[in-house]
Structure formats: structure tokens, C-alpha cells
N, C-alpha and C positions, 0 to 999 in steps of 0.2 A: 419615608412611607412609600410602599409599593402598591400600585393598583394595576391589575392586569399584568402585563409583562414589561413595564417600564416604571421608572421612578417618577413620582409626582413633583419632586423638588430636584432641580439640577445643582449638584455640588459634587466635588471630587477631592480626593486626597492627593495634593500636589506632590508630596514626597514619593508616594507609591507610583504615581503616574510617571514622574521623572525616572525613577529606578527601572520601571518596566520598559519605558521608551529606550533607555540606554542598553538594556539587555536584548532588545529585539533588533538584531542586525538584519537589515533588509535582505542581504544575500543569503543568509542562512534560512530565513523564513521562506524566501522564494524557492530555494532548493527543496525544502520540506513540502511546500505546496505542490511543486512539480512531482515529487514522489507520490503524494496522495492522488494527484491527477492521473498518474500512470495506473494506479491501483483502482481508480474510480471507474475504469472501463470494465464492464462485466467479463469480457473474455480474458483480459489480463489478470483480473482477480481470480478467475477460475484456474488459470495457468499457475499463478502464484500459490494458490491453495494446493494444486496437484503437486507442485514442487515441494511444498511443505510436507505433504503426506508421504511422498516417495523419496525425497532427498535429491535425486537426480533423475532426469528423463531425457531421452533423445528427442529431437524435433519431431520425428515420425510418431513416437508415442504420444507426445503432446497433441499433435494434429488429430490423432484418433480419439484421444480423451475429450477434446473440445468439439469434435465433429467438423473439422475443417481440412483444408489442403495443407500440405507441409509448408507451402509458401506463406500462407496466412499465419500459421503457427510461428514460423520463423520471424515474420514481421513483428508480431507481438512480443516474442522473446527478445528480439533486438532492442525493442523499446525498453523492456524491463532491464536489459543489460546496460543500455545507455544511461538509464536513470540510477544505476548503481544498486538495483534490487536483485539482479541475477548475475551469475558468473557463467562463463562459457569455457568449454574445453573440447578439443577435437581429438577423436581416437579413430585413426584410419579414415574411413569415409563417413563416419558418424559424428554428429555435432550434439554435444550434451550440455544441458543447462541445469543449474541448481540455484537455490537462493544464495545471495552473496555472502551473508555472514549471520552471526547470532542475533544481531539487532533486527535484521529483516525477518528472520525466523520468529522472533518474539513479537514483532509487529503483526505478522499474519496470525500467529497463535492468539494474541490478545483480541484482534479483530474477530476471529472466529468465535472465541469465548463470549465476546460481547454480543455477537449476532445470535448466539444460542440463548443468552439471557433475554434479549429483545423478543425472540420467538416465544419464550416461556411467559413473558409479561403480557404479550398479546393474547395468549390463550386464557389467562386468568381474568 
């Protein structure tokens, strides 16, 4: 029986608990948490969304989009790259970034769709 947001009686399904515990590999969960932590920063989330919209942007474009210096934009882009969320390529004197792969694109796409749903739910 549930009252409020917790169970009134403490019991659990041992088989289910054991199965899930075996499936949760600490290293994988830690990497997933780090990925979400990188995107939890508003500036990096804006950059990731800009990359989602455009596909690829140079550091100077990103700086102008987020209203920062190229050094600040580059710092945030390096974090996204280090976390495996963005990839980097150099063309002459220009540094370009894009989202790393289809999984990251889908992650940003789903997060955006969810945020739109939340906005609509708040209006009703």
C-alpha cells in the first residue's frame, strides 16, 4: 500500500533486486552519470542543442551563439568532446565540432521533445 510518495510496508522482490544489481555495472553507470553531468550545465546544453540543430559549428560560431568568448566556448566544447558527446575536426585554422554519433543526437532530440512536453503540461 502506498501513502504519499513511499511504501507503508517495507518488502522487496529478491529475484528482481539481484537481477538488477548484477546488471548495474558501476563503471557504466558512472560514465552515464558523467555524461548527464556534462549536459546538466546550461551552457553545454545550449551548445549541444545548437550542434543538434546545425550538425557542425566552428568554435567562433558557437561563441557567438552562446554570447561568450571563443576561449569559453572552446572550454565547454572540450568538455563535451572529453565526455564523448562531441567530436572535433580541424580545417586549416578553424576548429569544428559536431555531436559524436546518432546516440548523442537521439539523446538531445529526446531531451528536447521531453522539455516541450513539460512546457505544454505546465500551461494546462
